[in-house]
C-alpha positions as CSV (number, residue, x, y, z in Angstrom):
1,M,16.3,-53.1,180.1
2,R,16.1,-55.2,183.4
3,D,13.4,-57.3,184.6
4,I,13.0,-56.9,187.9
5,T,14.4,-54.2,189.9
6,I,13.8,-53.7,193.7
7,I,13.9,-50.7,196.0
8,G,15.3,-50.9,198.7
9,G,18.2,-52.6,200.4
10,G,17.2,-53.4,203.9
11,I,16.3,-57.2,204.4
12,V,13.3,-57.6,203.0
13,G,14.5,-56.4,199.8
14,L,17.4,-58.5,200.2
15,A,15.7,-61.5,200.4
16,T,13.2,-61.1,198.0
17,A,16.4,-60.3,195.4
18,Y,18.3,-63.6,196.6
19,H,14.8,-66.0,195.8
20,L,14.2,-64.2,192.5
21,K,17.5,-65.2,191.3
22,Q,17.5,-68.8,193.0
23,Q,14.4,-69.2,191.2
24,Q,15.3,-67.5,187.9
25,P,19.1,-67.4,187.5
26,N,18.6,-65.8,184.2
27,L,16.6,-62.6,185.1
28,K,18.4,-59.8,185.4
29,V,17.4,-58.1,188.8
30,V,18.7,-55.5,189.9
31,L,18.2,-53.7,193.7
32,L,18.9,-50.0,194.4
33,E,19.6,-48.7,198.0
34,K,19.6,-44.9,198.7
35,E,22.3,-45.3,201.3
36,N,26.0,-46.4,201.2
37,K,25.2,-49.7,202.6
38,L,23.0,-52.2,202.7
39,A,20.3,-52.8,205.9
40,A,21.2,-49.1,206.9
41,H,17.6,-48.4,208.6
42,Q,15.4,-50.8,210.1
43,T,17.2,-53.8,209.6
44,G,20.5,-52.3,211.0
45,H,18.8,-51.1,214.0
46,N,17.6,-54.2,214.7
47,S,18.1,-56.2,218.1
48,G,18.6,-58.9,216.7
49,V,15.3,-61.5,218.2
50,I,14.6,-64.8,216.2
51,H,10.8,-64.5,216.9
52,S,8.9,-67.8,217.7
53,G,5.5,-66.7,216.0
54,I,3.5,-66.9,219.1
55,Y,1.9,-63.3,219.2
56,Y,0.4,-63.0,216.2
57,K,-3.3,-64.4,214.6
58,P,-3.3,-67.7,213.2
59,G,-3.7,-67.4,209.8
60,S,-2.6,-63.9,209.2
61,L,0.5,-63.2,207.0
62,K,2.5,-62.6,210.7
63,A,1.9,-65.9,211.6
64,K,2.2,-67.4,208.4
65,N,5.6,-66.3,207.3
66,C,7.2,-65.7,210.7
67,L,6.3,-69.8,211.3
68,S,7.6,-70.6,207.9
69,G,10.2,-68.1,207.8
70,Y,11.9,-69.3,210.9
71,K,12.8,-72.4,209.8
72,M,14.2,-71.1,206.3
73,L,16.2,-68.8,208.6
74,L,17.7,-71.6,210.7
75,E,18.4,-73.8,207.6
76,F,20.2,-70.4,206.0
77,A,22.1,-69.6,208.8
78,K,23.2,-73.3,209.2
79,A,24.2,-73.3,205.6
80,N,26.1,-70.4,205.9
81,D,27.6,-70.5,209.1
82,I,26.1,-67.5,210.7
83,A,26.1,-67.6,214.6
84,Y,22.9,-68.2,216.1
85,E,21.1,-69.3,219.3
86,L,18.2,-70.8,220.2
87,C,18.2,-69.4,224.0
88,G,14.2,-69.3,224.8
89,K,12.5,-66.4,226.1
90,I,9.9,-66.0,229.1
91,I,6.9,-63.7,228.9
92,V,5.9,-62.7,232.3
93,A,2.7,-61.3,233.8
94,T,3.6,-59.3,236.5
95,R,-0.1,-58.3,237.2
96,E,-3.7,-60.0,238.3
97,D,-5.4,-58.4,235.0
98,E,-2.8,-59.3,232.4
99,L,-3.4,-63.2,233.3
100,P,-6.2,-63.4,230.6
101,A,-4.1,-61.8,227.7
102,I,-1.3,-63.9,228.6
103,E,-3.5,-66.9,228.5
104,N,-4.7,-65.5,224.9
105,V,-0.7,-65.8,224.0
106,Y,0.0,-69.5,225.0
107,K,-3.4,-70.2,223.2
108,R,-2.0,-68.5,219.9
109,G,1.3,-70.3,220.0
110,V,-0.6,-73.4,220.4
111,E,-2.7,-72.7,217.7
112,N,-0.1,-71.6,215.9
113,G,1.9,-75.1,216.3
114,L,4.7,-74.1,218.5
115,Q,5.8,-77.2,220.5
116,N,6.8,-76.9,224.1
117,L,5.5,-74.3,225.3
118,K,5.2,-74.0,228.8
119,K,3.0,-72.3,231.5
120,I,5.0,-71.4,234.4
121,S,4.4,-70.6,237.8
122,K,5.8,-67.8,240.1
123,E,8.0,-69.9,241.6
124,Q,9.2,-71.4,238.3
125,I,9.8,-67.9,236.3
126,R,12.9,-67.6,239.2
127,D,14.0,-71.1,237.6
128,F,14.6,-69.5,234.1
129,E,15.4,-65.9,235.4
130,P,16.5,-65.7,239.2
131,H,15.7,-61.8,239.1
132,C,12.5,-61.7,237.7
133,V,9.5,-61.0,239.1
134,G,5.8,-61.9,238.0
135,I,2.5,-64.0,238.8
136,A,2.6,-66.3,236.0
137,G,4.7,-66.4,232.5
138,I,5.4,-68.4,229.5
139,H,8.9,-69.9,228.3
140,V,8.6,-70.5,224.7
141,P,12.0,-72.6,223.7
142,Q,12.3,-71.6,220.2
143,T,12.9,-67.3,220.9
144,G,16.6,-67.1,219.7
145,I,19.2,-64.2,218.8
146,I,21.5,-63.8,215.3
147,D,22.8,-60.6,213.4
148,Y,20.3,-59.4,211.0
149,T,23.0,-57.7,209.3
150,Q,25.2,-60.2,208.9
151,V,21.9,-62.6,207.3
152,S,21.3,-59.3,205.0
153,Q,24.8,-59.4,203.6
154,K,25.0,-63.0,202.9
155,Y,21.6,-62.7,201.0
156,A,23.4,-59.8,199.5
157,E,26.5,-61.8,198.6
158,L,24.7,-64.8,197.2
159,F,22.8,-62.6,194.8
160,Q,25.6,-61.1,193.7
161,K,26.9,-64.5,192.7
162,V,24.9,-65.3,190.3
163,D,25.0,-61.8,188.4
164,G,22.3,-59.9,190.9
165,E,23.2,-56.1,190.4
166,I,23.2,-53.9,193.6
167,Y,24.0,-50.2,193.6
168,L,24.0,-48.0,196.8
169,S,23.8,-44.4,196.6
170,E,21.0,-44.3,194.2
171,K,17.6,-42.8,196.1
172,V,14.5,-42.8,193.8
173,E,13.3,-39.8,192.9
174,D,10.2,-40.3,190.5
175,L,8.9,-43.1,188.4
176,R,7.6,-43.1,184.9
177,F,5.7,-46.0,183.0
178,V,6.2,-45.5,179.2
179,D,5.5,-48.1,176.5
180,G,5.1,-51.3,178.6
181,H,7.9,-50.6,181.2
182,S,9.2,-48.7,183.6
183,E,11.5,-46.0,184.5
184,I,13.2,-45.3,188.0
185,I,14.9,-42.1,188.0
186,T,17.2,-41.5,190.9
187,Q,19.5,-38.7,191.4
188,N,22.1,-40.4,189.5
189,R,20.7,-42.0,186.3
190,T,17.5,-44.0,185.0
191,Y,16.8,-47.4,185.4
192,K,14.8,-49.4,182.8
193,T,12.5,-52.3,183.9
194,K,9.6,-54.5,183.1
195,L,8.3,-54.7,186.9
196,I,8.9,-52.9,190.3
197,I,9.1,-54.3,193.6
198,N,8.8,-51.5,196.5
199,C,10.6,-52.8,199.6
200,A,11.7,-49.0,200.5
201,G,10.7,-49.8,204.2
202,L,10.2,-46.3,205.8
203,F,9.7,-44.4,202.3
204,C,7.8,-47.4,201.1
205,D,4.1,-45.2,200.8
206,K,6.3,-42.5,199.5
207,V,7.3,-45.0,196.6
208,A,4.2,-46.2,195.9
209,T,2.2,-42.6,195.5
210,L,4.6,-42.4,192.5
211,N,3.0,-44.5,191.1
212,D,-1.0,-44.3,192.6
213,P,-1.5,-41.1,194.6
214,K,-4.4,-42.2,196.0
215,I,-2.7,-45.4,197.9
216,D,-4.5,-45.5,201.5
217,V,-1.8,-46.1,204.1
218,R,0.7,-43.7,205.3
219,I,3.9,-45.0,207.3
220,I,4.0,-43.6,210.6
221,P,7.6,-43.8,212.3
222,F,7.7,-44.5,215.6
223,R,10.9,-44.4,217.4
224,G,12.7,-47.3,219.8
225,E,14.8,-46.5,222.2
226,Y,17.3,-48.8,224.0
227,Y,19.3,-48.7,226.9
228,E,21.9,-51.4,227.6
229,L,23.3,-53.3,231.0
230,R,26.3,-52.2,232.4
231,P,28.5,-55.1,232.3
232,E,28.9,-55.8,236.3
233,K,24.7,-56.1,236.0
234,Y,24.6,-59.0,233.1
235,Y,24.1,-61.3,235.2
236,L,20.3,-59.5,235.8
237,V,19.5,-61.5,232.8
238,R,20.0,-64.6,231.2
239,N,18.5,-64.6,227.8
240,L,15.1,-62.6,227.1
241,I,12.5,-61.4,229.2
242,Y,9.4,-60.0,227.5
243,P,6.4,-58.5,229.4
244,V,2.8,-59.4,228.2
245,P,1.9,-57.1,225.3
246,D,-0.9,-54.6,225.2
247,P,-3.1,-56.5,222.8
248,N,-4.6,-53.2,221.3
249,F,-1.0,-51.6,220.6
250,P,0.9,-53.1,218.1
251,F,4.6,-53.0,219.9
252,L,5.3,-55.8,222.6
253,G,6.3,-53.3,225.4
254,V,10.1,-52.9,226.8
255,H,11.5,-56.0,227.6
256,F,15.3,-57.0,228.4
257,T,17.1,-59.0,225.4
258,R,20.7,-60.5,225.5
259,M,22.9,-60.1,222.2
260,I,24.1,-62.5,219.7
261,G,27.5,-60.3,219.7
262,G,27.6,-59.8,223.7
263,G,25.6,-57.4,226.1
264,I,22.2,-57.1,227.0
265,E,19.5,-54.2,225.7
266,A,16.8,-53.3,227.6
267,G,13.9,-51.7,225.8
268,P,12.6,-50.4,223.5
269,N,9.8,-47.9,224.0
270,A,7.4,-46.8,221.1
271,V,7.8,-43.2,220.6
272,W,6.1,-41.5,217.5
273,A,9.6,-40.0,215.5
274,F,9.2,-36.5,214.4
275,K,11.3,-37.3,211.4
276,R,11.2,-40.7,209.5
277,E,14.8,-41.5,210.4
278,G,15.2,-39.9,213.5
279,Y,17.0,-41.7,215.7
280,K,17.7,-39.2,218.5
281,R,15.0,-37.2,220.2
282,T,15.7,-34.1,218.9
283,D,15.1,-34.8,215.2
284,F,12.8,-33.2,213.3
285,S,11.6,-33.2,209.7
286,L,8.7,-30.5,209.3
287,G,8.1,-32.8,206.1
288,D,7.9,-36.1,207.8
289,F,5.9,-34.4,210.7
290,W,3.5,-32.6,208.3
291,D,3.1,-36.1,206.3
292,A,2.1,-37.5,209.6
293,I,0.0,-35.1,211.6
294,S,-2.2,-34.3,208.0
295,W,-3.3,-37.7,207.9
296,P,-7.0,-38.3,209.3
297,G,-6.0,-41.7,209.9
298,F,-3.2,-41.2,212.3
299,R,-5.1,-37.8,213.9
300,R,-7.5,-40.7,215.4
301,V,-4.9,-42.7,216.3
302,M,-3.1,-40.0,218.5
303,W,-6.6,-39.6,219.9
304,K,-7.3,-43.3,220.6
305,Y,-3.7,-43.8,222.1
306,M,-3.0,-40.4,223.6
307,G,-2.3,-41.5,227.5
308,T,-0.3,-44.4,226.2
309,G,1.6,-41.7,223.2
310,L,2.4,-39.1,226.3
311,G,3.9,-41.8,228.8
312,E,5.9,-43.2,225.9
313,M,7.0,-39.8,225.4
314,Y,7.6,-38.9,229.1
315,R,10.0,-42.4,229.6
316,S,11.7,-41.1,226.2
317,W,13.0,-38.1,228.1
318,N,13.0,-39.5,232.0
319,K,15.7,-42.4,232.8
320,A,14.0,-43.0,236.2
321,A,10.9,-43.7,234.2
322,F,11.7,-46.1,231.9
323,T,14.1,-48.2,234.4
324,K,10.5,-48.2,236.7
325,A,8.8,-49.9,233.5
326,L,12.0,-52.0,233.3
327,Q,11.1,-52.8,237.2
328,R,7.8,-54.6,236.6
329,L,10.1,-57.1,235.5
330,I,13.4,-57.0,237.5
331,P,12.9,-55.2,240.5
332,E,16.3,-54.7,241.6
333,L,17.7,-53.4,238.5
334,Q,18.6,-49.4,239.6
335,K,18.7,-46.4,237.1
336,D,22.5,-46.5,237.4
337,D,22.7,-50.1,236.1
338,L,21.4,-48.3,232.4
339,V,23.6,-46.6,229.9
340,V,22.1,-45.4,226.6
341,G,22.1,-47.8,223.8
342,G,21.2,-47.4,220.3
343,S,17.6,-46.9,218.9
344,G,16.0,-47.6,215.8
345,I,12.9,-46.7,213.7
346,R,10.0,-48.8,212.9
347,A,8.0,-48.0,210.1
348,Q,4.3,-48.8,211.0
349,A,1.7,-48.4,208.7
350,C,-1.3,-46.5,209.4
351,D,-4.6,-46.6,207.2
352,R,-7.6,-43.6,206.9
353,S,-9.4,-44.8,208.8
354,G,-7.1,-44.8,212.1
355,G,-5.8,-48.3,212.3
356,L,-2.7,-49.1,212.8
357,L,-1.9,-52.0,210.9
358,D,-1.4,-55.4,212.4
359,D,-0.2,-57.5,209.7
360,F,2.1,-57.5,206.7
361,F,0.5,-55.7,203.7
362,I,1.9,-56.3,200.3
363,K,-0.1,-54.1,197.2
364,E,0.4,-55.2,193.7
365,S,-0.5,-53.1,190.6
366,E,0.3,-53.2,187.1
367,H,3.6,-52.0,187.2
368,I,4.6,-52.3,190.9
369,I,4.7,-54.2,194.0
370,N,4.5,-52.9,197.0
371,V,5.5,-54.0,200.1
372,L,3.9,-51.3,202.9
373,N,3.8,-53.0,206.0
374,A,6.7,-55.4,207.2
375,P,7.5,-54.4,210.8
376,S,8.7,-56.9,213.4
377,P,8.6,-60.0,213.0
378,A,10.0,-59.1,209.0
379,A,13.8,-60.0,209.9
380,T,13.0,-63.3,211.0
381,S,10.2,-63.7,208.5
382,S,12.4,-62.5,205.8
383,L,12.8,-65.6,203.5
384,A,9.1,-66.3,203.5
385,I,8.4,-62.7,202.9
386,G,10.8,-62.8,199.9
387,K,10.2,-65.7,198.6
388,A,6.1,-64.7,198.4
389,V,7.1,-61.1,197.1
390,A,9.3,-63.3,194.3
391,E,6.9,-65.8,193.1
392,M,4.1,-62.7,192.8
393,A,6.7,-60.9,190.4
394,L,7.5,-64.5,188.5
395,R,4.4,-64.7,188.0
396,R,4.4,-62.0,185.6
397,Q,7.0,-63.0,183.6
């Protein structure tokens, strides 16, 4: 019998496990991961940006957890010799109609307490990024880069040092609730536990419905595809260059990211994936496709964002169109400067009414704590989210 069992070995599940044992070393805590390694999906396909918190609505869970998680992440990285760099980024408006939106982003950053934000002019953009073109911008000095897989591995190491248990290749198939405890049935064995914490990422809704079939959100997978700059073109990007985000769409638009391990990524787009772990354009799961298309909320999303979605899919298949989107920021970039990079899948929660949840969402019930929406900036926020979830769990002990 364990006190707490965590389902999901991504960065949020591992941060939660780490906090539980840091606060209560005598708790019996086990973490189950369906893959044969940790951080295999959203965490392991992350571009490695340390987000400042500039975008998020003041007072929201994203804003609060990103701001506190940012500080905790930097302290953790310093204490554990994990390489990171606060290189800063610029957010660039390239059209007149983007000026109100970039002003709103700046105001949010100020309200969220970010220091030394700087509005920059057309000429000043070139001081930060000589090959970038825009009409106005913001310099965000707090933004940085890190390897989140390395961070996750350190969470796991410290968790196991204080007798935390991790079991890989344990896919959860069912949950049972009997005699005041829970049973987690995997393909290999049954685990008994007093409390379950669901951090299953792309499958968190599936795990949640094993406990509550009427759970009112559905995970819709969105694939983000990247290109990489050829090494001889690295000079085009010094650090990070972002466009002004669409305030109605919970994605940041294609951008340029210098990575902590070297190289420059360009992307990602945001394409509805026909498989929850469908990293290739041709990946398809009938079950996952039906899960999405049968959900009334997603059908409303499709109609609402039809034009945007078709544009994203077109850019997914057409390198010239993808390049054109990037050329808004760096006009001298050419199609041949890009080589195919990796991809990731974002677990985006969608409610029944057609809302793409724009904030973190955690739902408690008698037997289980469900982390049901933790997309970006969840990696930056992982220690803050993990602490919050751990405290929810500890109140029940």
